[in-house]
N, C-alpha and C positions, 0 to 999 in steps of 0.2 A: 709702839707705833712702827718702829723700824722692823720689828719681827713680822708685822702684818703687811708690810709693803710688798714683799714678793707674792704673797697670797692675793693681794688686791690686784697687782700687776697681772698675775696669772688669770684672775677672774675677768679682768678687762680684756685680755687677749682672747680668752675663751668666748666672752660675750661678743667681741668683734668678729671672731671667726664664725660664731653661730649665726650672727646677723647676716654675714656675707653668704653663708650657706643657705640661709632662708631666702635671701633674694634670688640666689641661683635656682632654688627649688621653685619659687614663684614664676621665675622666667621660663623654667622648663615646663611648668604647668601650663603657662600661656601658650608655649610652643606646641605642647601636646593638644591643647584645646583647638588651636588653629589647624593642626593636622587632622584632628577628629572632625572638625567642621568641613575641611576639604574632602575628607573621605566620605562624609555623609552626603556632600553635594555630588561627588562622583557616583556614589551609590544610587542617589535619587535619579541622576542622569541615566545611569545604566538601567535602572528600573523602567524609566520612561522609554528608553530605546528598546528594552525587552518587550514592553507592552505594545509599542508601535509595531515591532517585528511580529509579535504574536497576532495583532490585528491584521497586518498585511498577509501573514501566513493563512489566517482563517479566511480572509477575502479570496486569496488565491485558491484555497481548497474549495470554497463554495463556487468560484468561477470555473474551476476544473470540473466539478460535478455537473455544473450547468452545461459546460461544453461537451462533456460525455453524453449527457442526455440529448443535447441538440444533435450531436453526431449520430447517436442511435436513431433519433427521429428521422434525420436526413437519410440515413441508410435504409430505414424502413420505407420512406417515401420513394426513394430511388428504386427499391425493389418493387413497390406497388406500381410505380410509373412504368418500369420495365415490363411487368406482367400486363398492365393495361395496354401498353404499346404493342405487345405481342398479340393480345386479343384483338386490338383494333386492326393490326396488320392481317390477322387471320380473317377477320370479318370483311376487310377490304378485298382480300383475295377471293373469298367466297362470293362476294357481291360481283366482282369482276368476272368470275367464272360463270355465275348465273346470267350476267348481262351478255357474255359471249354466247351462251346457249340460246338466249332469247334472240340475239342477233342472227344466229344460224337458223332458228325457227322462222323468224320473219323473212330472212333472205330466201328460204325455201318457198314460203308462201308467196312472196313477191315474185319469185321466178315463175311460179305456177300461174299467178294472175297475169304476168307479162306474156307468158306463153299463150294463155287463153285469149288475151287481147290481140296478140299477133295472129293467132288462128282465126279470130273473127275478121280481122282485116284481110287476111289471105282468102278467107271464104267469101268475103264481099266481092273481091276481084273475080273469083271463080263463078260466083252466082251471076254476075253481070255478063260473063262470057257465056254462061249457059242460057240465061233468060233474055239476053240482049242488053245493049247499053241503055235502052229506054225503060228497063225494069225499075220499078219503085223499090229500091233497097237502101237500107241505112243501118247504122250501128248505134245503139243506145245503151251505154253502160256495159259494154261487152256482149250485148245481145244483138244478133242480126235480125232485122225486121224486113220481111218481104210482104208487100202490100198489093192488093188488086181490088178493083171495084166490083160491086154487086152485079152491075149490068154486064161486065165482061164474063163473070163466072156463071151467072144464072139468067141473064137476059133481062132481069128486073130486080127491084129491091124487095119483092115479096116472094119470088119463086125460090124453091129449094132444089130444083133440078139443074144439074150442071150442063152448060153449053159445051159444044165440041171445043170451042176456043178455051173455055175454062178447064176442060179435061187435059188439053194439050199443055196448058200452063202448069197445071198440077203435076203432070208427068215430069216436067223439068224440075219442079220443086222437090218431088219425090227422089229424083236422082241426087239432088244436092243433100237431102236428109240422109240417104243411105250411104253417101260417100263421106259423111261426117258423123260417124257413130258416137263420137264423144259429145255431140249436141243432142239436146232434147227439143222436140218440136211442140209448140203450143199454137193451136188454131184459135184465133181470137176474132169474134164477131163484134163489129161496132154498130150500135143502133142509135137512131136519133128520134124515134117515135115513142120509146118507152115500152113497146110491146116486144118482149124478149123471146116469146115463143117462136116466131118465124126466124129470129137470129140463131137460136139453138138448132133449129132444123137445118139451117144453112151450114153451120159449122159441123154438124153431125154428118151432113151429106159430103162435105169435103173430107172429113176423117174417114168415112166409109170408103170413099174412092181411093184414098191413099193406102188403107189397110187391105181392102178386098182386091183391088185391081192393080195397084202399083207396088204391092209387097213391102210396104213400110211396116216394121214391127209395131204392133199396137202399144207395146210398153214404152215406145219412144214418142207417143203422141198424147197430148192432153187438149181439151177443148174448154172454151170459156166465152161468155158474152157479157158485154158491158155497154154503158152509155158512152157513145162516141163523142159527146160534146160538140155537136154540129158536124160530126164526121161519121160516115158509114162506109162499110166495106169489110174485107177480110184481111187480117194480118196473120202471117205465119212467122212465129218467132222461133228462131234457132238460138237456144241458150245453153250455157254449160250444164253438164251433169253435176248439179251442186252436191248431191249425195256422194258421188264419186270424188268430187273436188275436195269435200271436207274429209273424206276417208284418206285421201292422199295427203292432205294437209296434216291430219293427225299422225300419219305414219312419218311424215317429214319432221314433225315436232318431236316424236319419240326418238327418231334417229339422231336428232341434234342434242339430245340430253346426255 
């Protein structure tokens, strides 16, 4: 028994030391488990942050692509707008130039019409000076109308032979026609009976007197007869040379282009 005591004591010490070492190992294992849990938590957190960052990066990338597309579209629209604005500006300039040409054309025609009206008014004054203040003269639409009765010109409403008074009156009218070469003369007979044969004879007699005896160019005289609507007599109308007027208007329009 005494011989086994040291061995037993050594075994007890060894067992005690082993038990202590085992406790320390268990404690260390618990510590490692705790550290592993913490590392796993940190790793999970890092993974979540990485995932969130990846999602944000993907969103930013998609937004960047969208912004690039929008910017490209905007630049294209600006280019189209610039081109459209340029075309509109050119169209406006063309329209303004065309309007300016039209204004010049109309201005030239208006000047010619005004000149014609002024000539008619001046002619009216000269006609009254030539035929007397009691002469039946008026202006209608730029046309000078000189009137006389059938009795004064022919002695009756059926005769076609001019009286001396009628010839004298026609001489004054002929001077007026010849002094205004820009006017054309129309001898108009007014009838209230509906029988136009005598009226044509009367206007033909007046035209013959002017051409044959008073040297008025035949090309400057025209004749007509119409219903006088309760009026009869002879009207001599001095009107613009419309053919020449339109020729000048055409030239004025071409010059303004």
